[in-house]
mmCIF file of the C-alpha atoms, coordinates in Angstrom:
data_MODEL
# 
_entry.id   MODEL 
# 
loop_
_atom_site.group_PDB 
_atom_site.id 
_atom_site.type_symbol 
_atom_site.label_atom_id 
_atom_site.label_alt_id 
_atom_site.label_comp_id 
_atom_site.label_asym_id 
_atom_site.label_entity_id 
_atom_site.label_seq_id 
_atom_site.pdbx_PDB_ins_code 
_atom_site.Cartn_x 
_atom_site.Cartn_y 
_atom_site.Cartn_z 
_atom_site.occupancy 
_atom_site.B_iso_or_equiv 
_atom_site.pdbx_formal_charge 
_atom_site.auth_seq_id 
_atom_site.auth_comp_id 
_atom_site.auth_asym_id 
_atom_site.auth_atom_id 
_atom_site.pdbx_PDB_model_num 
ATOM 1   C CA . MET A 1 1   ? 6.303  -20.053 25.444 1.00 0.00 ? 1   MET A CA 1 
ATOM 2   C CA . GLY A 1 2   ? 3.230  -20.043 23.226 1.00 0.00 ? 2   GLY A CA 1 
ATOM 3   C CA . LYS A 1 3   ? 1.746  -23.080 21.565 1.00 0.00 ? 3   LYS A CA 1 
ATOM 4   C CA . GLY A 1 4   ? 3.401  -23.957 18.256 1.00 0.00 ? 4   GLY A CA 1 
ATOM 5   C CA . LYS A 1 5   ? 6.187  -21.396 18.572 1.00 0.00 ? 5   LYS A CA 1 
ATOM 6   C CA . ALA A 1 6   ? 9.810  -22.425 18.064 1.00 0.00 ? 6   ALA A CA 1 
ATOM 7   C CA . MET A 1 7   ? 12.401 -21.332 20.552 1.00 0.00 ? 7   MET A CA 1 
ATOM 8   C CA . PRO A 1 8   ? 14.421 -18.487 19.073 1.00 0.00 ? 8   PRO A CA 1 
ATOM 9   C CA . GLY A 1 9   ? 18.054 -19.061 18.333 1.00 0.00 ? 9   GLY A CA 1 
ATOM 10  C CA . ARG A 1 10  ? 17.918 -22.808 17.894 1.00 0.00 ? 10  ARG A CA 1 
ATOM 11  C CA . VAL A 1 11  ? 19.767 -24.350 14.977 1.00 0.00 ? 11  VAL A CA 1 
ATOM 12  C CA . PHE A 1 12  ? 18.956 -27.879 13.872 1.00 0.00 ? 12  PHE A CA 1 
ATOM 13  C CA . SER A 1 13  ? 21.222 -30.280 12.044 1.00 0.00 ? 13  SER A CA 1 
ATOM 14  C CA . ILE A 1 14  ? 20.263 -31.648 8.656  1.00 0.00 ? 14  ILE A CA 1 
ATOM 15  C CA . GLU A 1 15  ? 20.151 -35.123 10.221 1.00 0.00 ? 15  GLU A CA 1 
ATOM 16  C CA . PHE A 1 16  ? 17.600 -33.938 12.792 1.00 0.00 ? 16  PHE A CA 1 
ATOM 17  C CA . LYS A 1 17  ? 15.473 -32.315 10.100 1.00 0.00 ? 17  LYS A CA 1 
ATOM 18  C CA . ARG A 1 18  ? 15.518 -35.490 8.002  1.00 0.00 ? 18  ARG A CA 1 
ATOM 19  C CA . SER A 1 19  ? 14.661 -37.544 11.074 1.00 0.00 ? 19  SER A CA 1 
ATOM 20  C CA . VAL A 1 20  ? 11.608 -35.367 11.752 1.00 0.00 ? 20  VAL A CA 1 
ATOM 21  C CA . VAL A 1 21  ? 10.507 -35.608 8.120  1.00 0.00 ? 21  VAL A CA 1 
ATOM 22  C CA . GLY A 1 22  ? 11.058 -39.380 8.195  1.00 0.00 ? 22  GLY A CA 1 
ATOM 23  C CA . GLU A 1 23  ? 8.764  -39.734 11.204 1.00 0.00 ? 23  GLU A CA 1 
ATOM 24  C CA . LEU A 1 24  ? 6.090  -37.788 9.338  1.00 0.00 ? 24  LEU A CA 1 
ATOM 25  C CA . GLU A 1 25  ? 6.419  -39.761 6.125  1.00 0.00 ? 25  GLU A CA 1 
ATOM 26  C CA . ARG A 1 26  ? 6.364  -43.113 7.939  1.00 0.00 ? 26  ARG A CA 1 
ATOM 27  C CA . LYS A 1 27  ? 3.257  -41.773 9.707  1.00 0.00 ? 27  LYS A CA 1 
ATOM 28  C CA . GLU A 1 28  ? 4.828  -42.542 13.096 1.00 0.00 ? 28  GLU A CA 1 
ATOM 29  C CA . LYS A 1 29  ? 3.620  -39.199 14.461 1.00 0.00 ? 29  LYS A CA 1 
ATOM 30  C CA . THR A 1 30  ? 1.475  -36.295 13.352 1.00 0.00 ? 30  THR A CA 1 
ATOM 31  C CA . THR A 1 31  ? 2.892  -32.855 12.637 1.00 0.00 ? 31  THR A CA 1 
ATOM 32  C CA . ALA A 1 32  ? 1.236  -31.556 15.802 1.00 0.00 ? 32  ALA A CA 1 
ATOM 33  C CA . GLN A 1 33  ? 2.822  -34.321 17.920 1.00 0.00 ? 33  GLN A CA 1 
ATOM 34  C CA . ILE A 1 34  ? 6.288  -33.643 16.526 1.00 0.00 ? 34  ILE A CA 1 
ATOM 35  C CA . CYS A 1 35  ? 5.918  -29.883 16.975 1.00 0.00 ? 35  CYS A CA 1 
ATOM 36  C CA . GLN A 1 36  ? 4.850  -30.321 20.580 1.00 0.00 ? 36  GLN A CA 1 
ATOM 37  C CA . GLU A 1 37  ? 7.561  -32.875 21.341 1.00 0.00 ? 37  GLU A CA 1 
ATOM 38  C CA . HIS A 1 38  ? 10.402 -30.781 19.910 1.00 0.00 ? 38  HIS A CA 1 
ATOM 39  C CA . GLN A 1 39  ? 8.867  -27.324 20.484 1.00 0.00 ? 39  GLN A CA 1 
ATOM 40  C CA . LEU A 1 40  ? 8.810  -26.522 16.771 1.00 0.00 ? 40  LEU A CA 1 
ATOM 41  C CA . ALA A 1 41  ? 6.579  -24.289 14.681 1.00 0.00 ? 41  ALA A CA 1 
ATOM 42  C CA . GLU A 1 42  ? 4.431  -26.174 12.186 1.00 0.00 ? 42  GLU A CA 1 
ATOM 43  C CA . SER A 1 43  ? 5.569  -23.850 9.417  1.00 0.00 ? 43  SER A CA 1 
ATOM 44  C CA . GLN A 1 44  ? 9.185  -24.881 10.071 1.00 0.00 ? 44  GLN A CA 1 
ATOM 45  C CA . VAL A 1 45  ? 8.336  -28.580 9.892  1.00 0.00 ? 45  VAL A CA 1 
ATOM 46  C CA . HIS A 1 46  ? 6.468  -27.995 6.619  1.00 0.00 ? 46  HIS A CA 1 
ATOM 47  C CA . LYS A 1 47  ? 9.549  -26.246 5.169  1.00 0.00 ? 47  LYS A CA 1 
ATOM 48  C CA . TRP A 1 48  ? 11.706 -29.209 6.178  1.00 0.00 ? 48  TRP A CA 1 
ATOM 49  C CA . ARG A 1 49  ? 9.222  -31.622 4.663  1.00 0.00 ? 49  ARG A CA 1 
ATOM 50  C CA . LYS A 1 50  ? 9.324  -29.669 1.420  1.00 0.00 ? 50  LYS A CA 1 
ATOM 51  C CA . LEU A 1 51  ? 13.143 -29.754 1.392  1.00 0.00 ? 51  LEU A CA 1 
ATOM 52  C CA . PHE A 1 52  ? 13.760 -33.308 2.589  1.00 0.00 ? 52  PHE A CA 1 
ATOM 53  C CA . GLY A 1 53  ? 10.525 -35.205 2.107  1.00 0.00 ? 53  GLY A CA 1 
ATOM 54  C CA . ASN A 1 54  ? 9.542  -37.524 -0.710 1.00 0.00 ? 54  ASN A CA 1 
ATOM 55  C CA . GLU A 1 55  ? 6.724  -35.122 -1.605 1.00 0.00 ? 55  GLU A CA 1 
ATOM 56  C CA . GLY A 1 56  ? 9.155  -32.317 -2.353 1.00 0.00 ? 56  GLY A CA 1 
ATOM 57  C CA . ARG A 1 57  ? 11.531 -34.546 -4.299 1.00 0.00 ? 57  ARG A CA 1 
ATOM 58  C CA . GLU A 1 58  ? 8.770  -36.018 -6.420 1.00 0.00 ? 58  GLU A CA 1 
ATOM 59  C CA . LYS A 1 59  ? 7.282  -32.638 -7.259 1.00 0.00 ? 59  LYS A CA 1 
ATOM 60  C CA . GLU A 1 60  ? 10.514 -30.828 -7.947 1.00 0.00 ? 60  GLU A CA 1 
ATOM 61  C CA . LYS A 1 61  ? 12.760 -33.739 -8.981 1.00 0.00 ? 61  LYS A CA 1 
ATOM 62  C CA . VAL A 1 62  ? 15.626 -32.111 -7.078 1.00 0.00 ? 62  VAL A CA 1 
ATOM 63  C CA . PRO A 1 63  ? 18.613 -34.426 -6.513 1.00 0.00 ? 63  PRO A CA 1 
ATOM 64  C CA . MET A 1 64  ? 19.471 -35.174 -2.874 1.00 0.00 ? 64  MET A CA 1 
ATOM 65  C CA . GLU A 1 65  ? 22.815 -33.316 -3.124 1.00 0.00 ? 65  GLU A CA 1 
ATOM 66  C CA . ASP A 1 66  ? 21.030 -30.172 -4.300 1.00 0.00 ? 66  ASP A CA 1 
ATOM 67  C CA . GLN A 1 67  ? 18.507 -30.472 -1.482 1.00 0.00 ? 67  GLN A CA 1 
ATOM 68  C CA . SER A 1 68  ? 21.344 -30.643 1.030  1.00 0.00 ? 68  SER A CA 1 
ATOM 69  C CA . LYS A 1 69  ? 22.954 -27.619 -0.582 1.00 0.00 ? 69  LYS A CA 1 
ATOM 70  C CA . ILE A 1 70  ? 19.670 -25.690 -0.484 1.00 0.00 ? 70  ILE A CA 1 
ATOM 71  C CA . ALA A 1 71  ? 19.166 -26.632 3.156  1.00 0.00 ? 71  ALA A CA 1 
ATOM 72  C CA . MET A 1 72  ? 22.705 -25.590 4.058  1.00 0.00 ? 72  MET A CA 1 
ATOM 73  C CA . GLU A 1 73  ? 22.288 -22.267 2.252  1.00 0.00 ? 73  GLU A CA 1 
ATOM 74  C CA . ALA A 1 74  ? 19.058 -21.651 4.151  1.00 0.00 ? 74  ALA A CA 1 
ATOM 75  C CA . GLU A 1 75  ? 20.837 -22.478 7.400  1.00 0.00 ? 75  GLU A CA 1 
ATOM 76  C CA . VAL A 1 76  ? 23.690 -20.103 6.512  1.00 0.00 ? 76  VAL A CA 1 
ATOM 77  C CA . GLN A 1 77  ? 21.201 -17.316 5.799  1.00 0.00 ? 77  GLN A CA 1 
ATOM 78  C CA . THR A 1 78  ? 19.513 -17.959 9.143  1.00 0.00 ? 78  THR A CA 1 
ATOM 79  C CA . LEU A 1 79  ? 22.858 -17.836 10.919 1.00 0.00 ? 79  LEU A CA 1 
ATOM 80  C CA . HIS A 1 80  ? 23.797 -14.595 9.128  1.00 0.00 ? 80  HIS A CA 1 
ATOM 81  C CA . ARG A 1 81  ? 20.545 -13.024 10.331 1.00 0.00 ? 81  ARG A CA 1 
ATOM 82  C CA . LYS A 1 82  ? 21.258 -14.189 13.880 1.00 0.00 ? 82  LYS A CA 1 
ATOM 83  C CA . VAL A 1 83  ? 24.792 -12.787 13.777 1.00 0.00 ? 83  VAL A CA 1 
ATOM 84  C CA . ALA A 1 84  ? 23.492 -9.449  12.501 1.00 0.00 ? 84  ALA A CA 1 
ATOM 85  C CA . GLU A 1 85  ? 20.918 -9.344  15.308 1.00 0.00 ? 85  GLU A CA 1 
ATOM 86  C CA . LEU A 1 86  ? 23.573 -10.185 17.915 1.00 0.00 ? 86  LEU A CA 1 
ATOM 87  C CA . GLU A 1 87  ? 25.892 -7.495  16.525 1.00 0.00 ? 87  GLU A CA 1 
ATOM 88  C CA . ARG A 1 88  ? 23.032 -4.998  16.728 1.00 0.00 ? 88  ARG A CA 1 
ATOM 89  C CA . LEU A 1 89  ? 22.332 -5.984  20.330 1.00 0.00 ? 89  LEU A CA 1 
ATOM 90  C CA . CYS A 1 90  ? 26.032 -5.739  21.248 1.00 0.00 ? 90  CYS A CA 1 
ATOM 91  C CA . GLY A 1 91  ? 26.202 -2.261  19.740 1.00 0.00 ? 91  GLY A CA 1 
ATOM 92  C CA . GLN A 1 92  ? 23.106 -1.205  21.637 1.00 0.00 ? 92  GLN A CA 1 
ATOM 93  C CA . MET A 1 93  ? 24.531 -2.581  24.883 1.00 0.00 ? 93  MET A CA 1 
ATOM 94  C CA . ALA A 1 94  ? 27.858 -0.803  24.273 1.00 0.00 ? 94  ALA A CA 1 
ATOM 95  C CA . LEU A 1 95  ? 26.015 2.500   23.806 1.00 0.00 ? 95  LEU A CA 1 
ATOM 96  C CA . GLU A 1 96  ? 23.943 1.935   26.944 1.00 0.00 ? 96  GLU A CA 1 
ATOM 97  C CA . ASN A 1 97  ? 27.081 0.984   28.887 1.00 0.00 ? 97  ASN A CA 1 
ATOM 98  C CA . ALA A 1 98  ? 28.890 4.141   27.734 1.00 0.00 ? 98  ALA A CA 1 
ATOM 99  C CA . TYR A 1 99  ? 25.865 6.254   28.670 1.00 0.00 ? 99  TYR A CA 1 
ATOM 100 C CA . LEU A 1 100 ? 25.666 4.698   32.133 1.00 0.00 ? 100 LEU A CA 1 
ATOM 101 C CA . LYS A 1 101 ? 29.405 5.119   32.718 1.00 0.00 ? 101 LYS A CA 1 
ATOM 102 C CA . ASN A 1 102 ? 29.156 8.762   31.693 1.00 0.00 ? 102 ASN A CA 1 
ATOM 103 C CA . SER A 1 103 ? 26.139 9.279   33.959 1.00 0.00 ? 103 SER A CA 1 
ATOM 104 C CA . LEU A 1 104 ? 27.923 7.612   36.854 1.00 0.00 ? 104 LEU A CA 1 
ATOM 105 C CA . ALA A 1 105 ? 31.023 9.764   36.335 1.00 0.00 ? 105 ALA A CA 1 
ATOM 106 C CA . THR A 1 106 ? 28.975 12.972  36.588 1.00 0.00 ? 106 THR A CA 1 
ATOM 107 C CA . TYR A 1 107 ? 26.970 11.799  39.609 1.00 0.00 ? 107 TYR A CA 1 
ATOM 108 C CA . PRO A 1 108 ? 28.166 13.481  42.821 1.00 0.00 ? 108 PRO A CA 1 
ATOM 109 C CA . ARG A 1 109 ? 29.841 11.048  45.187 1.00 0.00 ? 109 ARG A CA 1 
ATOM 110 C CA . LYS A 1 110 ? 29.159 10.960  48.881 1.00 0.00 ? 110 LYS A CA 1 
ATOM 111 C CA . ARG A 1 111 ? 32.161 11.068  51.107 1.00 0.00 ? 111 ARG A CA 1 
ATOM 112 C CA . GLY A 1 112 ? 31.891 9.082   54.261 1.00 0.00 ? 112 GLY A CA 1 
# 
């Protein structure tokens, strides 16, 4: 896995995201340290900081309930994209499986 890349398919809880942002805001760790420790992309951590951090709340004056709703909607969209990708892969595998079965059925069998 490359440096700074998140593992595909991982879904993080809102509590985890807030915990990461809390560590950043309390200056316990740098963004780079957190990204390396949890194998996260810096861009993802910055998005979380914008959603859950004091910086984002002060700039946008978005109530905490709305931030949670926004975060959940973003998570739902991510999950929808993942489901669509998995459905696409399943369809592709079904086509490949049918092709291989058909090829196997037409392949001459040896009789022993």
